[in-house]
N, C-alpha and C positions, 0 to 999 in steps of 0.2 A: 511622581517626580520624573521628569524627562532626562534621559541620558545625555551626556555631553559628547557623545560619539558623533563624528562628522557624518551627516546624512548623505553627503555626496559620494562617499566611498562605495564602490560597487563590490559585490561579493560574487565569486565565481560559483555558478550552478554546478551541482554534481553532474557527472557525465558517465554514460555507459561506454563511451568510446575508449578503447585501449585498456579496459579494466580486467581482462582475463588474467586470473592468477594473482590479482592485487587486492582482492577484497578479503580483509581479515575478519570482518564481522559476518555473522550469520543472519543478518537482519531481514533478508529477503527469502531465506530458506524456510519452507514450511514442512514440518515433519509429521504431524498428526494426520493420518490419512483422511479422517472425516472432516477435520478442520481444513485440510488442504483442498479437498473437493469442494467444500462449501465456499471457501474464499475464492478459489479459482473460478467457479461458476459466477460469483458476484463480480469478480474482476472482468471476466469475459463479457458479461452483460453490460458493464459500464463502458468498456472499450468499444463495443459494437454499437456505435452511435446511431446508425440507421436501422438497427434491429432486424437485419437480414440474416442473422445467424452466421455471419462471416466477419472476421476482423481483417481489414486490409492493412497494408504497410502504412498508409496515410493515417488510418484510425489509430493504429498502435503508436505511431510517431507523435500524433497530437496528444494522445493520452499521457505518454511519457513526458512530453514537454509541459503539460498542465501540472504534472507532479514535480516539475523542477528538474527533470533529468534530460540533459542535452543528449541528442542522438544524431549520429551521422546517418542520414537517410539511406545512403548507398550501402553502408555496412548492415543496417537494419534490414534492408530489402534482401540482401543476400542471405542473411540468417533466416528471415521469415520464409522466403521463397523455397528454401531447402526443406521446409515442412509442409508446404501447400501441395495438396494432391492434384494430379493431372485433371485439367478441365475446371478447376475452381479458381476463383479470383482472390480468395483470402483463406484465412485459417478458420475452420470449423472448431467446435469446442475440443474435439479429440486431437486435432493438430495443435491447438493452443496448449493443451495439456502436454503433448510431446515436446513442444518448444520450451515450456516451463521446465520440464524435467531435464532437458538438454542444457539449459542455462544453469540450472541448479547444479548439475554435475560439473559443468565447465568452470563456474565461478567458485564453487564451494567444495568440490570433491565429495567423496562418499565416506568421510570419517564417521566413527561411531562414538561420539561423545555422549555424556550423560544427558538423557532426554529432558529431565527436569531443569537442568541448567540452561539447555538450549531453549526450552519453552519460556523460561524467565527472561532470557536475553531477547527473544522475539517480542515478548510483551513489552519489554523496556523500549525496544526500537520503535514499536508501534505507538507507544505512549509519546515518544519524542516527536513523532509526526504531528500529533495533535497539540502538543505543548509547544506552540510556535515561539513563545518568548523565552522558553527554557527556565521558567520559574518553579517547575515541579508540580504545576497544576494545569488542568484543562478548564478553561473558562467557557462560558456559552459562546462568547465572541470567537474564541479560537476554534471551537467545534464548528461554528457556522462557516468560518473561512475554509476549513479543510473540506467539509461536506460540499461547499460550493465549488471548490476546485475539482472535486470528484464528480460533480454533476448531479448530486442528490438534491431533490426538491427541498429538503429540510434546510439546505444551505441558504435558502432565500427567506427563511422565517426565523428570526431570533427567538420568538416565543416558543417555538417547537424545540429549539436547541436548549433553551432554559429548562423546559420540562424534561428533556432527555437527561440533562445534568442532574436535576433534582431527583430523578428516579434512581440514580445510583450514588447519590451524595449521602453517605451514611452519617457523617459528622455534621451535616447541615451548615457547611461554610460557604455554599454556593459555588463550589468548584469540585473537580474530581482530582484526587491525588492518585499516585501510582497504585496504591493498594486497593482503592475503590475501582480503578480501571481494571486491575487484574481480576478482582472478584467478578466484575461485570463480564469480562471476556470469558472467564472460566465457566460462569453460569450459562452464558450464551452457547458456548461450545457443548456443554453437557445437554442442554435442551435440544440443540440442533442435531446432535449425534445419537440421541435415543429414539 
């Protein structure tokens, strides 16, 4: 059933501009060191579009825009350039990690909340990225859209997305709910950290 919402209404994209100290969610903060390193390497590889081992300001800006985060290129440039080593044109992985840690500290502080609650919150935020329509489930179509935005080849093939959904769909309803998503993420983390 189609919603009666006016399709001409525009929604404001999330923005990183002027956000320092305003983020109450820990959605972008990564706490598990093994999970953090794995995710950060994957993110670095995705953002490094020309695969030269460096992420330029342009590559970072394009990646953030694809994810729906508006960026002020001049502010981003200042932030990134403060982490680029002399003689380089972009961030290597080590500098990218330093930038990530700096943003983590700037936006979220170094509070010591309960790790289990934080992990649950992170997983919930990650789930929401994939659950584009907000119905509490990830469909193959939603998975395909998000993977496509991130530049994964799976984003071009709905059959691969359907197989991915089926591989973690414990109750066989053709969708992934939050608990199935959480089980999948935790098993992936355990396999990759051992």
